[in-house]
C-alpha positions in Angstrom: 19.3 -64.7 16.7 22.0 -62.2 15.7 20.8 -58.8 14.6 21.4 -58.7 10.8 21.9 -54.9 11.0 24.3 -54.3 13.9 24.5 -50.5 13.3 20.7 -49.9 13.1 20.3 -49.1 16.8 23.1 -46.6 16.6 21.8 -45.0 13.4 18.3 -44.6 14.8 19.7 -42.4 17.6 21.5 -40.1 15.1 19.5 -37.2 13.6 17.9 -37.3 11.1 18.2 -41.0 10.4 15.5 -41.7 13.0 13.0 -40.0 10.7 13.5 -42.8 8.1 11.0 -45.7 7.8 12.2 -48.8 9.7 12.8 -50.8 6.5 14.8 -47.9 5.0 16.7 -47.5 8.2 17.8 -51.1 8.1 18.8 -50.9 4.5 20.8 -47.8 5.3 22.5 -49.5 8.3 23.4 -52.4 6.0 25.2 -50.0 3.6 27.4 -48.5 6.3 31.1 -49.3 6.2 33.0 -49.4 9.5 36.3 -47.5 9.7 39.0 -47.3 12.3 41.1 -44.1 12.2 44.5 -44.1 13.9 45.5 -41.2 16.2 46.5 -38.3 14.0 45.0 -39.7 10.8 43.6 -37.4 8.2 40.2 -38.6 6.8 40.2 -36.1 3.9 41.7 -32.8 2.9 40.0 -29.7 1.6 39.1 -30.1 -2.1 39.4 -33.9 -2.0 36.6 -36.0 -3.4 34.4 -37.4 -0.6 33.6 -41.1 -0.3 30.4 -40.4 1.6 29.0 -39.1 4.9 31.0 -39.9 8.0 29.4 -40.8 11.4 31.3 -40.9 14.7 30.7 -43.9 17.0 33.6 -43.2 19.4 36.5 -40.7 19.6 36.8 -37.2 18.2 37.3 -35.5 14.9 38.6 -32.0 14.2 37.4 -30.0 11.3 40.2 -27.6 10.1 39.6 -24.8 7.7 42.0 -24.1 4.8 43.7 -21.3 6.7 44.7 -23.8 9.4 42.3 -22.9 12.2 40.4 -25.7 14.0 36.7 -24.6 13.7 35.0 -27.7 15.0 35.6 -30.5 17.5 33.1 -33.3 16.8 32.2 -36.2 19.2 30.1 -39.4 19.1 26.8 -39.1 17.2 28.0 -36.3 15.0 28.0 -36.5 11.2 30.3 -34.6 8.8 31.0 -34.3 5.1 27.5 -33.4 4.1 28.3 -29.9 3.1 30.8 -31.0 0.4 28.6 -33.9 -0.8 25.6 -31.5 -1.3 27.8 -28.9 -3.1 30.1 -30.6 -5.6 31.2 -33.8 -4.0 34.5 -32.4 -2.6 35.4 -31.5 0.9 35.2 -27.9 2.1 37.7 -28.4 4.9 40.2 -30.9 6.3 39.0 -33.6 8.8 41.5 -35.4 11.2 41.4 -37.6 14.2 43.7 -36.3 16.9 43.2 -39.3 19.2 41.8 -41.9 16.8 38.1 -42.6 16.2 35.6 -45.4 15.5 33.7 -44.3 12.4 31.0 -45.4 10.0 31.0 -44.3 6.4 27.7 -44.0 4.5 28.6 -44.2 0.8 27.8 -41.0 -1.2 25.4 -42.7 -3.5 23.3 -44.0 -0.6 23.3 -40.6 1.1 22.3 -38.7 -2.0 19.5 -41.2 -2.7 18.1 -40.6 0.8 18.3 -36.9 0.2 16.3 -37.3 -3.0 13.7 -39.7 -1.6 12.9 -38.2 1.9 12.3 -34.4 2.2 12.5 -34.4 6.0 15.9 -36.1 5.8 17.0 -33.6 3.2 15.8 -30.6 5.2 18.1 -31.6 8.0 21.2 -31.3 5.8 20.1 -28.3 3.8 20.6 -24.8 5.1 17.9 -23.5 2.7 14.3 -23.0 3.9 12.0 -25.3 1.8 10.9 -23.5 -1.3 7.2 -24.1 -0.4 7.7 -21.9 2.7 9.5 -19.0 1.0 7.5 -16.2 -0.4 4.1 -17.5 0.7 3.0 -14.0 1.8 1.6 -12.0 -1.2 1.2 -8.6 0.2 1.3 -6.0 -2.6 4.3 -4.3 -1.0 6.3 -7.6 -1.2 5.4 -8.5 -4.7 7.7 -7.9 -7.6 6.6 -5.2 -10.0 6.6 -7.9 -12.8 3.7 -9.6 -11.0 1.8 -6.4 -10.4 2.0 -4.8 -13.8 -0.4 -5.0 -16.7 1.5 -6.4 -19.7 1.9 -5.5 -22.4 1.3 -1.8 -21.8 -1.0 0.0 -24.2 1.1 2.3 -26.4 0.8 5.1 -28.9 3.2 6.9 -31.1 4.2 10.5 -30.2 3.0 11.8 -33.6 -0.5 10.3 -33.2 -3.2 12.8 -32.5 -4.7 13.4 -29.1 -8.1 12.3 -30.4 -6.6 9.0 -31.5 -5.1 8.7 -28.0 -8.5 9.2 -26.4 -10.1 6.7 -28.7 -7.3 4.2 -27.9 -7.9 4.6 -24.1 -11.6 4.1 -24.6 -11.1 1.0 -26.7 -8.6 -0.5 -24.4 -10.4 0.4 -21.2 -7.2 1.9 -19.8 -6.4 5.2 -18.1 -3.0 5.8 -19.6 -0.9 5.2 -22.7 2.9 4.8 -22.9 4.2 7.0 -25.6 6.8 5.0 -27.5 8.9 6.3 -30.4 12.0 5.1 -32.2 14.1 5.6 -29.2 11.9 3.7 -26.8 9.7 5.1 -24.1 9.4 8.9 -24.6 6.5 9.8 -22.3 3.2 8.9 -20.8 -0.3 10.3 -21.4 -3.1 9.8 -18.9 -6.8 10.6 -18.7 -5.9 13.4 -16.3 -3.5 14.8 -18.9 -6.3 14.9 -21.4 -8.7 16.6 -19.0 -6.2 19.2 -17.7 -3.9 19.8 -20.7 -6.3 19.3 -23.6 -10.0 19.8 -22.7 -9.7 22.5 -20.0 -7.5 24.9 -22.1 -9.4 23.9 -25.4 -6.4 22.4 -27.1 -6.9 21.2 -30.6 -7.5 17.4 -30.4 -5.8 17.0 -33.8 -2.4 18.0 -32.3 0.2 15.3 -31.7 0.3 13.4 -28.4 3.8 14.8 -27.7 2.1 18.2 -27.0 0.3 16.9 -23.9 2.3 14.0 -22.7 4.5 13.9 -19.6 8.0 13.4 -21.1 10.7 11.1 -19.5 8.3 9.6 -17.0 9.5 8.0 -13.8 9.8 4.3 -14.2 10.9 1.1 -12.3 12.5 -2.2 -13.3 10.5 -5.4 -13.1 12.7 -6.5 -10.1 11.4 -3.6 -8.0 8.7 -4.3 -5.4 5.3 -3.0 -4.8 6.7 -0.9 -2.0 8.8 1.0 -4.6 5.7 1.7 -6.7 3.8 2.9 -3.7 6.7 5.3 -2.6 7.0 6.7 -6.1 3.3 7.4 -6.4 3.1 8.9 -2.9 6.2 11.0 -3.3 5.4 12.4 -6.8 1.6 12.4 -6.8 1.4 10.1 -9.8 -0.9 7.2 -10.5 0.9 5.3 -13.3 4.4 3.9 -13.4 5.9 2.3 -16.5 8.0 -0.8 -16.0 11.2 -0.6 -18.1 14.2 -2.9 -18.4 17.3 -1.8 -20.3 15.3 0.8 -22.1 12.6 -1.6 -23.2 9.0 -1.0 -22.0 7.6 -4.2 -20.4 4.3 -3.0 -18.8 2.5 -0.4 -16.6 1.6 -0.4 -13.0 -1.4 1.8 -12.0 -2.9 3.0 -8.8 -5.8 0.7 -9.6 -3.5 -2.3 -9.8 -2.3 -1.6 -6.3 -5.7 -0.7 -4.8 -7.1 -4.0 -6.2 -4.4 -5.9 -4.2 -4.2 -3.8 -1.1 -5.0 -5.4 2.2 -4.3 -4.4 5.8 -0.6 -5.1 6.2 2.7 -3.6 5.3 1.4 -1.6 2.3 -1.3 -0.2 4.4 1.2 0.8 7.1 3.4 2.5 4.6 0.5 4.4 3.1 -0.7 5.5 6.6 2.8 6.7 7.6 3.1 8.7 4.4 -0.2 10.5 5.2 0.2 11.1 9.0 -0.8 14.6 9.9 1.4 14.9 13.0 4.4 13.3 14.7 2.1 11.9 17.3 -0.1 10.2 14.6 3.0 8.9 13.0 4.2 7.4 16.3 0.8 5.6 16.7 1.4 4.0 13.3 5.0 2.9 13.9 3.8 1.3 17.2 2.3 -1.4 14.9 5.7 -2.4 13.6 6.3 -5.3 16.1 3.0 -6.8 15.2 3.9 -6.5 11.5 7.2 -8.2 12.1 5.5 -11.1 13.9 2.9 -11.4 11.1 5.6 -11.5 8.3 7.7 -14.1 10.1 4.6 -16.2 10.7 3.7 -16.0 7.0 7.2 -17.2 6.1 8.3 -14.1 4.3 12.0 -14.1 3.4 14.1 -12.2 5.9 15.2 -9.8 3.2 11.6 -8.9 2.4 10.7 -8.5 6.1 13.6 -6.2 6.8 13.0 -4.3 3.6 9.4 -3.7 4.6 10.4 -2.6 8.1 12.8 -0.2 6.5 10.2 1.0 4.0 8.1 2.1 7.0 11.1 3.9 8.5 11.7 5.6 5.2 8.1 6.7 4.9 8.2 8.0 8.5 11.4 9.9 7.8 10.0 11.5 4.6 6.8 12.4 6.4 8.6 14.0 9.3 10.7 16.0 6.8 7.5 17.2 5.1 6.0 18.2 8.5 9.1 20.1 9.3 8.9 22.0 6.0 5.3 22.8 6.8 6.5 24.3 10.1 9.7 26.0 8.9 8.9 26.8 5.3 10.5 25.4 2.2 14.2 24.4 2.2 16.4 27.3 1.0 18.7 25.1 -1.1 18.8 21.6 -2.5 19.6 18.8 0.1 19.5 15.1 0.5 18.7 13.1 3.7 20.8 10.0 4.0 20.1 6.8 6.0 23.1 4.7 7.2 23.5 1.6 9.2 20.7 -1.0 8.9 18.3 1.5 7.4 20.8 2.4 4.7 21.2 -1.3 3.9 17.4 -1.8 4.1 18.0 -4.4 6.8 16.1 -3.1 9.8 14.6 -5.5 12.3 12.6 -5.1 15.5 15.5 -3.7 17.4 17.0 -0.5 15.8 18.3 2.9 16.5 18.5 5.7 14.0 21.6 6.5 11.9 21.3 9.3 9.4 23.1 12.2 7.9 22.3 15.3 5.8 24.1 16.5 2.7 23.4 20.1 1.7 24.2 22.0 -1.5 27.4 24.1 -1.4 25.4 27.3 -2.1 23.9 27.2 1.4 24.7 30.3 3.5 25.2 30.2 7.2 21.6 31.2 7.7 20.5 28.4 5.4 22.5 26.0 7.5 20.6 27.2 10.5 17.3 26.2 8.8 18.7 22.7 8.2 19.8 22.4 11.8 16.2 23.1 12.9 14.8 20.6 10.4 17.2 17.9 11.5 16.3 18.3 15.1 12.6 18.0 14.3 13.1 14.9 12.2 15.5 13.1 14.6 13.4 13.8 17.6 10.3 12.8 15.7 12.0 9.5 14.8 12.9 8.9 18.4 9.2 9.4 19.3 8.4 6.8 16.7 10.6 4.2 18.4 13.8 4.8 16.5 16.0 5.6 19.4 18.6 8.3 19.2 22.0 6.9 18.1 24.2 6.5 21.2 27.2 7.5 19.0 25.4 10.7 17.9 25.6 9.6 14.2 22.5 11.7 13.3 21.7 14.7 11.1 20.9 16.7 14.2 24.6 16.5 15.1 26.7 19.1 13.3 29.4 16.6 12.3 26.8 14.6 10.3 25.1 17.7 8.7 27.5 19.2 6.2 27.7 20.9 2.8 28.6 18.6 -0.1 32.2 19.9 -0.4 32.7 19.3 3.3 31.5 15.7 2.9 33.9 15.3 0.0 36.8 16.5 2.2 35.7 14.1 5.0 35.8 11.1 2.6 39.2 12.2 1.2 40.7 12.6 4.7 39.4 9.2 5.8 40.9 7.5 2.7 44.2 9.3 2.7 44.8 8.7 6.4 43.0 5.4 7.1 43.5 5.0 10.9 41.0 2.6 12.5 38.6 5.4 13.5 38.6 6.8 10.0 38.0 3.4 8.4 35.1 2.7 10.9 33.5 6.0 9.9 34.0 5.2 6.2 32.4 1.8 6.7 29.3 3.5 8.0 29.4 5.9 5.0 29.6 3.1 2.5 26.2 2.0 3.7 24.6 5.3 3.0 21.3 5.5 1.0 19.3 8.5 -0.1 15.9 8.6 1.5 14.6 12.1 0.6 15.6 15.2 -1.2 17.8 15.5 -4.3 19.8 12.3 -4.5 22.0 13.7 -7.3 24.0 15.5 -4.6 24.9 12.1 -3.2 25.2 9.6 -6.1 28.2 11.2 -7.8 30.1 11.7 -4.5 29.4 8.1 -3.5 30.9 6.7 -6.7 33.9 9.0 -6.3 34.5 8.0 -2.7 34.2 4.2 -3.5 36.7 4.5 -6.4 39.1 6.5 -4.2 38.9 4.0 -1.4 39.3 1.0 -3.7 42.4 2.6 -5.2 44.1 3.0 -1.8 46.0 -0.2 -0.7 46.4 1.2 2.8 42.7 1.9 3.1 41.7 -1.5 1.7 44.1 -3.2 4.2 42.5 -1.3 7.1 39.0 -2.1 5.9 39.9 -5.8 5.7 41.1 -5.8 9.3 37.8 -4.1 10.3 35.8 -6.5 8.2 37.3 -9.5 9.9 36.9 -8.1 13.4 33.7 -9.8 14.4 33.9 -13.6 14.7 30.9 -16.0 14.6 30.3 -17.7 17.9 32.0 -21.0 17.3 33.4 -23.2 20.2 35.3 -26.4 19.9 33.6 -28.7 22.4 30.1 -27.3 22.7 29.7 -26.3 19.1 28.2 -22.8 19.5 30.1 -20.6 22.0 27.9 -18.6 24.3 28.5 -15.8 26.8 30.2 -17.2 29.9 28.9 -14.7 32.4 26.8 -11.6 32.9 23.2 -10.8 32.1 23.4 -12.8 28.9 25.2 -15.9 30.2 24.7 -19.0 27.9 23.3 -16.8 25.1 24.7 -15.6 21.8 24.2 -12.1 20.2 22.6 -12.8 16.9 23.4 -9.3 15.7 27.1 -8.7 16.6 28.2 -12.4 16.4 25.7 -13.5 13.7 24.6 -10.9 11.2 27.4 -8.4 11.6 30.3 -10.7 10.4 28.4 -11.3 7.2 27.6 -7.6 6.8 31.3 -6.8 7.3 32.3 -9.4 4.7 29.7 -8.0 2.2 31.1 -4.5 2.7 34.6 -5.6 2.0 33.5 -7.4 -1.1 31.7 -4.2 -2.2 34.9 -2.2 -1.8 37.0 -4.8 -3.7 34.5 -5.1 -6.5 33.4 -1.4 -6.5 29.9 -2.5 -6.0 27.4 0.3 -5.5 24.6 -1.6 -3.7 24.3 -1.1 0.1 22.2 -4.2 0.9 24.4 -7.0 2.2 22.6 -9.8 0.3 22.8 -7.9 -3.0 26.5 -7.2 -2.3 27.2 -10.9 -1.9 25.3 -11.8 -5.0 27.1 -9.1 -7.0 30.5 -10.2 -5.6 29.8 -13.7 -6.9 28.7 -12.4 -10.3 31.8 -10.2 -10.6 34.3 -12.8 -9.5 35.3 -11.1 -6.3 34.4 -14.4 -4.6 33.6 -17.7 -6.3 30.0 -18.3 -7.4 29.9 -21.3 -5.0 31.2 -19.1 -2.1 28.5 -16.5 -2.8 25.8 -19.2 -2.7 27.2 -20.7 0.5 27.5 -17.4 2.2 24.0 -16.3 1.0 22.4 -19.4 2.4 24.3 -19.1 5.7 23.3 -15.4 6.0 19.6 -16.3 5.2 19.6 -18.8 8.0 21.2 -16.6 10.6 19.0 -13.6 9.7 15.9 -15.7 9.7 16.8 -17.2 13.1 17.2 -13.7 14.4 13.8 -12.5 13.2 12.1 -15.7 14.4 13.6 -15.1 17.9 12.3 -11.5 17.8 8.9 -12.6 16.6 8.6 -15.1 19.4 9.4 -12.5 22.0 6.8 -10.1 20.5 4.2 -12.9 20.6 5.0 -13.4 24.3 4.5 -9.8 25.0 8.2 -9.0 25.5 10.3 -6.4 23.7 12.4 -7.9 20.9 16.2 -8.3 21.3 19.1 -10.1 19.7 20.1 -12.5 22.5 19.3 -16.1 21.8 19.9 -19.2 24.0 20.9 -22.0 21.7 19.2 -24.4 24.1 15.9 -22.9 23.0 16.5 -24.3 19.5 15.9 -27.9 18.5 18.8 -30.1 17.6 17.9 -29.6 14.0 17.9 -25.8 14.3 21.1 -25.7 16.4 23.0 -27.9 14.0 22.1 -25.8 11.0 22.9 -22.5 12.8 26.3 -23.9 13.7 26.9 -25.0 10.1 26.0 -21.4 9.0 28.5 -20.0 11.4 31.1 -22.4 10.0 30.5 -21.1 6.5 30.9 -17.5 7.7 34.2 -18.4 9.4 35.4 -20.2 6.3 34.7 -17.2 4.1 36.5 -14.9 6.6 39.5 -17.2 6.5 39.4 -17.3 2.7 39.4 -13.5 2.6 42.2 -13.3 5.1 44.2 -15.9 3.3 44.1 -14.1 0.0 45.4 -10.9 1.7 48.0 -12.6 3.9 46.1 -11.7 7.1 45.5 -13.8 10.3 42.2 -14.0 12.1 
């Protein structure tokens, strides 16, 4: 008897249709529409409404991005069109058949119905990690401040008496009060303040709270993480942090809140690093970082959280080494700020990292003062090297005189790079745009950073050079094999997930930041801000964010696997180590990055 579903056997061999129940597979096969494409035929153009998902039975199909470059050469068994169907129903690129093809079309309504009904089927076509897997880990350092705080905060007016404040604390069972006046949060009063500023000196308890409170207290927004609270408390010796958004008090996070949630893990590592009594003790703590990375990956922490926590440990180690250096050398003679650049500056460190840092010093520093900072920089950089943050091969470190300058000298450097934007100057500027203050007086840096960003954005020549630099790293896409690997050498048949995977996205995000005058250094935050400001479309921002998430998480998963196997982590991945599902998604992510590069180049009249 003739098979009523002649396409069922073919469909069963095409991922992920083999995951469907037999009855559903037959129904799906029955819905397929056979198509014959003549040589040179265009199946659809970019922006055209899609009729459905296309499957190739025989022949080849080329996917051509809007700029005209062929980014994919698909053969029998491949499916295409899903990206547009899942986005807005319109094609993201052109599809054509250079030599003709035998195709099957699954109508859009049938495809989308399968997406809705079968999660395993949907996961194959979605670049996003399932929501149930994201954010499972609830370490205090990862948690948003909004989840840690006590809300609403107990408050008191500045004109209330100190005795009334003490009675309010007792009644509420709290150790602090937010002092709120007509203008909003004006201060904070704690039990320690009452003991040290009222009882000990015998102050009249009838005096107003404003006499003993700490005015203009340090605060954090609800979007900050527990690691930010921990750093603030450790750096400033405080036990209470108000949570404020747009001037409005939302709640209070206390040391007790953190202690209640603390467990051995990232938060514990950050605390230990902040309290290490010697560089050797600090090195013993950072030696636990590989295990922490593997733990976070196994717990399905988002890549941006994992890299942020790894960076938080590096920041804590840097600040502790600076403190130990000051203990040895004496206090700093003038104000200064220690700056992290590269992946530490962007808060994107992984299991493979060197150190990139700089030192900005107040203009009042004498030559003798500069000698003090030279000694401090050597102690810190060498200490970081002992902790596993290898010395930068390009010498981009504060221990190098070129990266240890007075503020005015830094300003002159920025101006020179922008006014004469040769490739070397633009490369140096790109590194500088990723700077972030880690320790010291960040006011020395923030004003200069905004000035340099505005200066660069206003220079057409500099923007053009930055665009060329930003498009210089191509994702590893091949025509016939999908993902292009190294052809020879020690890494034959492998791809570099850093230089060919993450760096192209980092470069795009940096260009977007320049065009939109975006102050954030973190790549993911830059992409999101670019979408919000209209530098790129909202859909483009979502697509690129999802692609970046997948590439970055693949990189971390690879490093975690090596760590579990007792090997040092690296960035070299063999695509054959991935499943068909993983390889297909990684390749799709690379296609998105390539498309965004082409879109940027097209708007500026460039070729890549």
